[in-house]
GULUMGU-970119 format. One line per 3 residues: number of its first residue (from 1); their letters; for each residue x, y, z of N, C-alpha, C, O. Coordinates in pm, whole numbers, plus 50000, padded with zeros to 5 digits. Atoms other than C-alpha are relative to their C-alpha. Layout:
BEGIN
NUM) a) X/Y/Z/X/Y/Z/X/Y/Z/X/Y/Z; ...
end
This chain:
BEGIN
1) xxx) 49994/50141/50032/58559/26732/42434/49945/49935/50125/49996/49960/50234; 50063/50069/49877/58344/26520/42672/50083/49876/50040/50175/49830/49973; 49932/50121/49926/58452/26229/42898/49979/49878/49899/50071/49797/49889
4) xxx) 50022/50108/50071/58304/25985/42660/50091/49991/49874/50138/49885/49832; 49911/49989/50130/58503/26107/42351/50155/49976/50043/50239/49916/49976; 49853/50009/49970/58826/26131/42545/50037/49878/50059/50156/49853/50076
7) xxx) 49955/50145/49975/58816/25780/42664/50016/49910/49892/50065/49798/49908; 49983/50064/50131/58809/25669/42315/50096/50066/49909/50100/50037/49789; 49906/49917/50069/59082/25915/42213/50105/49905/49912/50141/49808/49979
10) xxx) 49924/50086/50053/59307/25737/41969/49938/49927/49885/50005/49893/49788; 50077/50070/50088/59042/25569/41777/49858/50052/49982/49782/50045/50079; 50110/49931/50029/58747/25740/41618/49870/49908/50030/49767/49947/50085
13) xxx) 50112/50109/50015/58532/25419/41590/49997/49910/50129/49914/49820/50135; 49991/50084/49884/58624/25265/41934/49879/50021/50083/49846/50137/50110; 50119/49964/49919/58310/25218/42144/50031/50029/50139/50132/49982/50191
16) xxx) 49984/49968/49857/58275/25354/42490/49982/49873/50082/49885/49801/50059; 49996/50126/49928/58344/25072/42733/49872/49987/50078/49823/49875/50078; 50108/50006/49913/58044/25150/42967/49863/49992/49921/49758/49958/49975
19) xxx) 50122/49985/50073/57797/25191/42686/49974/49851/49910/49863/49818/49868; 49996/50132/50067/57883/24840/42514/49973/49874/50077/49920/49772/50034; 50026/50109/49894/57878/24630/42826/49866/49989/50051/49816/50087/50106
22) xxx) 50138/50016/49949/57542/24497/42915/49983/50022/50146/49876/50065/50188; 50010/49980/49857/57610/24514/43281/50005/50144/50036/49937/50187/50130; 50001/49852/49972/57695/24886/43272/49912/50093/49925/49892/50209/49962
25) xxx) 50082/49908/50089/57473/25017/42999/49879/50062/50085/49857/50182/50067; 50118/49955/49934/57160/25059/43232/50049/50102/50104/49988/50206/50125; 49954/49910/49905/57387/25210/43505/50046/50131/49933/50025/50240/49986
28) xxx) 49971/49864/50081/57521/25463/43249/49893/50085/49975/49901/50206/49996; 50130/49933/50026/57167/25552/43146/49941/50067/50118/49893/50180/50110; 50044/49946/49873/57065/25601/43509/50072/50131/50040/50014/50231/50083
31) xxx) 49906/49890/49957/57367/25829/43573/49958/50130/49918/49940/50240/49972; 50034/49889/50085/57277/26045/43267/49852/50060/50038/49825/50181/50036; 50146/49945/49981/56905/26070/43353/50015/50075/50143/49968/50189/50149
34) xxx) 49981/49939/49880/56997/26155/43723/50076/50145/49975/50030/50244/50033; 49927/49898/50023/57256/26414/43594/49915/50104/49916/49936/50225/49929; 50094/49902/50072/56987/26570/43359/49889/50050/50085/49853/50166/50066
37) xxx) 50102/49953/49920/56704/26586/43630/50016/50076/50120/49932/50157/50159; 49972/49959/49868/56866/26676/43948/50004/50154/50012/49946/50211/50104; 49998/49853/49982/56945/27049/43878/49860/50066/49993/49828/50160/50066
40) xxx) 50145/49949/50001/56578/27110/43778/49923/49989/50142/49867/50087/50190; 50050/50036/49874/56452/26952/44102/50065/50080/50101/49995/50121/50194; 49942/49926/49891/56711/27137/44309/49951/50144/49987/49927/50208/50090
43) xxx) 50032/49855/50020/56614/27477/44166/49857/50020/50056/49830/50113/50132; 50136/49986/49949/56241/27416/44232/50004/49992/50146/49950/50083/50209; 50006/50027/49868/56296/27282/44575/50062/50113/50082/50009/50152/50186
46) xxx) 49924/49885/49931/56549/27561/44676/49900/50114/49999/49875/50170/50106; 50089/49894/49998/56300/27821/44563/49867/49980/50093/49814/50078/50145; 50117/50019/49912/56006/27667/44759/50067/50011/50144/50006/50075/50229
49) xxx) 49957/49994/49853/56228/27631/45079/50032/50148/50016/50011/50191/50130; 49963/49862/49961/56343/28003/45045/49854/50079/50017/49854/50185/50080; 50123/49940/49965/55954/28090/45042/49942/49968/50127/49838/50026/50156
52) xxx) 50045/50021/49859/55903/27950/45396/50033/50119/50070/50147/50165/50065; 49966/49887/49901/55880/28233/45629/50083/49975/50115/50063/49878/50188; 49898/50021/49876/56168/28281/45889/49922/49989/50130/49957/49908/50217
55) xxx) 50078/49981/49880/55903/28370/46153/49961/49858/50053/49973/49831/50172; 50040/50130/49954/55777/28008/46160/50114/49917/50049/50089/49837/50139; 49883/50061/49934/56119/27871/46232/50025/50061/50130/50063/49988/50221
58) xxx) 49956/49921/49867/56171/28135/46515/49908/49928/50100/49949/49867/50199; 50107/50062/49903/55840/28015/46674/50035/49859/50035/50035/49833/50155; 49970/50135/49982/55934/27645/46642/50122/50002/50088/50131/49919/50179
61) xxx) 49864/49998/49920/56287/27738/46787/49965/50030/50146/50018/49969/50239; 50048/49956/49856/56116/27907/47093/49932/49889/50064/49948/49871/50184; 50082/50099/49946/55885/27618/47138/50095/49872/50036/50053/49782/50109
64) xxx) 49902/50109/49956/56195/27378/47166/50027/49891/49890/50089/49788/49916; 49991/50083/50095/56176/27217/46829/50157/50006/49937/50214/50111/49908; 49866/49999/50058/56521/27100/46694/50011/50015/49834/49912/50042/49766
67) xxx) 50003/49981/50152/56631/27118/46332/49947/49883/49935/49893/49901/49826; 50063/50100/50064/56521/26779/46253/49832/50006/49997/49770/49977/49894; 50122/49979/49987/56170/26842/46378/49949/50121/49921/49837/50119/49872
70) xxx) 50038/49891/50066/56165/27183/46219/49985/49949/49838/49888/49981/49770; 50005/50042/50133/56242/27018/45882/49883/49908/49979/49811/49929/49882; 50109/50095/50010/55991/26733/45928/49862/50058/50018/49767/50017/49952
73) xxx) 50142/49956/49984/55702/26933/46053/49973/50152/49966/49871/50209/50005; 50014/49849/50043/55755/27293/45906/50024/50006/49858/49942/50050/49777; 49962/49969/50144/55955/27274/45586/49932/49907/49913/49887/49949/49807
76) xxx) 50066/50092/50099/55809/26963/45432/49862/50015/49971/49819/50008/49855; 50141/49949/50032/55447/27054/45485/49989/50106/49910/49912/50103/49813; 50033/49889/50080/55498/27393/45349/50049/49989/49857/50009/50066/49771
79) xxx) 49950/50021/50153/55682/27267/45029/49931/49888/49948/49973/49849/49840; 50059/50092/50053/55451/26996/44978/49955/50006/49857/49960/49904/49787; 50052/49993/50131/55309/27123/44658/50110/49997/49903/50094/49941/49795
82) xxx) 49878/50005/50079/55661/27176/44517/50046/49862/49980/50080/49819/49870; 49938/50138/50018/55770/26819/44609/49891/49911/49903/49934/49827/49824; 50083/50076/50087/55463/26677/44438/50018/50032/49862/50013/49939/49781
85) xxx) 49965/49954/50127/55539/26894/44125/50140/49926/49951/50142/49876/49839; 49872/50047/50016/55901/26769/44129/49980/49838/49969/50038/49784/49875; 50010/50144/50020/55788/26396/44162/49921/49959/49881/49946/49858/49816
88) xxx) 50089/50039/50114/55510/26411/43899/50102/50032/49862/50105/49954/49767; 49915/49984/50121/55769/26572/43645/50106/49902/49988/50140/49859/49878; 49897/50105/50013/56034/26327/43737/49943/49876/49939/50001/49815/49850
91) xxx) 50056/50122/50067/55796/26042/43663/49977/50021/49852/50020/49934/49776; 50007/49967/50133/55707/26197/43334/50132/49995/49916/50140/49940/49806; 49880/50012/50057/56067/26244/43258/50050/49872/49982/50112/49845/49880
94) xxx) 49947/50150/50008/56148/25877/43325/49932/49929/49883/49996/49849/49814; 50064/50057/50116/55885/25779/43069/50027/50055/49854/49985/50006/49749; 49963/49934/50124/56031/26015/42816/50138/49968/49974/50202/50054/49915
97) xxx) 49879/50036/50006/56351/25832/42817/50069/49971/49849/50189/49949/49833; 49974/50031/50153/56361/25777/42425/50124/50068/49970/50215/50000/49923; 49895/49915/50065/56610/26057/42350/50130/49957/50072/50232/49937/50005
100) xxx) 49874/50061/49932/56865/25939/42621/50057/49871/49951/50175/49856/49919; 49967/50138/50042/56864/25582/42525/50048/50002/49865/50152/49941/49839; 49979/49993/50137/56863/25659/42152/50152/50063/49975/50233/50012/49898
103) xxx) 49866/49926/50018/57168/25896/42176/50107/49903/50069/50214/49892/50009; 49899/50079/49922/57360/25658/42427/50020/49865/49918/50131/49826/49883; 49984/50141/50054/57280/25316/42263/49937/49976/49863/49952/49866/49812
106) xxx) 50075/50036/50136/57080/25342/41934/49861/49965/50021/49798/49969/50127; 50152/50028/49985/56748/25244/41855/49975/49845/50049/49859/49811/50073; 50032/50136/49959/56784/24871/41957/49997/49987/50165/49967/49880/50219
109) xxx) 50009/50003/49862/56801/24959/42323/50133/49950/50073/50135/49896/50183; 49879/50037/49921/57156/24896/42402/50069/49879/49964/50021/49824/49865; 49948/50117/50025/57387/24595/42400/49912/49899/50060/49888/49902/50180
112) xxx) 50093/50121/49956/57155/24279/42422/49872/50057/50059/49811/49992/50144; 50134/49937/49949/56855/24505/42494/50015/50033/50132/49909/50043/50194; 49985/49972/49870/56999/24589/42826/49938/50156/50047/49915/50197/50160
115) xxx) 50068/49850/49958/56853/24955/42802/49860/50010/49923/49828/50117/49871; 50120/50018/50088/56524/24854/42632/49885/50043/50094/49828/49960/50164; 50096/49930/49915/56283/25083/42811/49869/50034/49920/49867/50021/49798
118) xxx) 50140/49980/50052/55914/25175/42744/50024/50095/49886/49980/50067/49774; 49979/49898/50101/56024/25481/42548/50047/49975/49866/50013/50039/49766; 49926/50049/50132/56229/25302/42287/49938/49878/49934/49980/49833/49827
121) xxx) 50070/50133/50050/55995/24996/42238/49948/50041/49858/49884/50145/49841; 50035/49982/50145/55939/24966/41847/49838/49970/49991/49776/49893/50064; 50148/50028/50045/55583/24978/41699/50007/49921/49873/50034/49971/49764
124) xxx) 49987/50099/50114/55575/24668/41480/49900/50025/49884/49939/49996/49771; 50066/49995/50104/55274/24752/41278/49908/50128/50003/49841/50158/50102; 50107/49886/50013/55077/25063/41157/49919/49997/49883/49968/49963/49775
127) xxx) 50082/50015/50110/54788/25079/40944/49903/50143/49987/49828/50182/50076; 50073/49884/50035/54636/25394/40785/49849/49990/49965/49814/49945/49855; 50138/50015/50028/54256/25410/40816/49931/50155/50001/49931/50226/50102
130) xxx) 50074/49854/50002/54065/25742/40706/50086/50117/50058/50045/50204/50136; 49905/49895/49954/54376/25951/40759/50053/49992/50151/50122/50077/50207; 49941/50025/49836/54440/25797/41129/50075/49890/49995/50031/49790/49937
133) xxx) 49915/50115/49979/54721/25572/41202/49955/49917/50119/49950/49962/50234; 50038/50103/49908/54605/25263/41380/50128/49916/50039/50182/49851/49950; 49888/50055/49976/54898/25121/41572/49978/49870/50076/49894/49861/50166
136) xxx) 50008/50138/49923/54944/24754/41686/50128/49976/50049/50223/49987/49971; 49868/50061/49946/55225/24636/41917/50008/50048/50144/49904/50073/50206; 49971/49976/49866/55380/24723/42250/50076/50128/50005/50159/50155/49918
139) xxx) 49897/49886/49977/55532/25042/42377/49929/50120/50011/49809/50127/49985; 50047/49863/49995/55492/25409/42438/49978/50051/49866/49893/50139/49847; 50002/49940/50134/55536/25472/42075/49840/50002/49953/49790/50097/49893
142) xxx) 50144/50002/50037/55164/25359/42026/49933/50120/50077/49859/50196/50015; 50083/49897/49931/55034/25598/42280/50040/50132/49943/49950/50215/49934; 49967/49867/50057/55227/25895/42125/49950/50002/49864/49928/50112/49814
145) xxx) 50053/49992/50135/55103/25795/41782/49849/50029/50005/49793/50107/49927; 50137/49986/49998/54754/25770/41884/49947/50141/50047/49840/50190/50010; 50024/49882/49955/54768/26088/42067/49997/50118/49882/49916/50209/49869
148) xxx) 49986/49922/50112/54899/26252/41754/49879/49987/49904/49831/50087/49851; 50105/50023/50089/54625/26093/41547/49872/50070/50053/49793/50117/49971; 50107/49944/49955/54364/26230/41779/50008/50151/49987/49908/50212/49952
151) xxx) 49970/49849/50033/54505/26590/41756/49952/50040/49857/49876/50133/49828; 50030/49963/50144/54493/26565/41375/49857/49966/49974/49807/50024/49878; 50139/50009/50024/54132/26435/41395/49911/50122/50050/49809/50162/49993
154) xxx) 50057/49882/49941/54036/26723/41609/50026/50115/49908/49933/50194/49890; 49957/49895/50096/54213/26961/41365/49917/49980/49882/49868/50082/49833; 50078/50025/50135/54028/26808/41060/49850/50025/50037/49782/50088/49956
157) xxx) 50137/49989/49975/53685/26800/41234/49965/50058/50138/49899/49989/50215; 50015/49951/49869/53677/27032/41539/49843/49993/50072/49824/49980/50193; 50137/49977/49961/53288/27059/41559/49959/49837/50040/49872/49820/50125
160) xxx) 50023/50129/49948/53278/26672/41599/50017/49969/50142/49945/49890/50205; 49951/50018/49858/53452/26695/41933/49936/50099/50079/49961/50103/50199; 50094/49889/49910/53209/26991/42045/49879/49949/50013/49808/50004/50098
163) xxx) 50121/50042/49988/52909/26785/41995/49907/50057/49891/49788/50026/49892; 50084/49920/50088/52778/26996/41712/50008/49928/49840/49968/49986/49739; 49980/50063/50152/52859/26744/41403/49971/49848/50035/50021/49789/50131
166) xxx) 50012/50155/49993/52732/26383/41355/50063/49950/49868/50048/49996/49754; 49931/50076/50109/52941/26150/41157/49872/49923/49913/49766/49886/49963; 50094/50064/50104/52754/25998/40839/50010/49845/50032/49945/49764/49966
end
């Protein structure tokens, strides 16, 4: 039994206090997102730091570099690729916040839309034209739907995307 269910023990339908309060809903969303992404970043960065050769640190220590200088001028530059990877994946993860928001607060973006992020913005209108959904509105839902429509069009007419087919 999780913390959120034990806080509402006694009543099955009682809402969790930090999810229904507009001031705390975004904070709870941030805590869940950090809880979900920090272990991945930790494993990637730990593996990268373990790959730095010990001889480089020994040479720096002989040259008189302290721990802060070793970290700033040896560790960080040697794990720069892993740091870039973690930053990019974290940014992608931040834009894919749909599932966390939907599970925590429902489809309306929380109490008084306090957790209304790009990933949960609704798509107000969709029109089917020649088997492709054209979406009008705001939000990342449009981008996801258009990307899916492009994949479907490529699957239906792969030669058109390779330059060997002309549309009538």
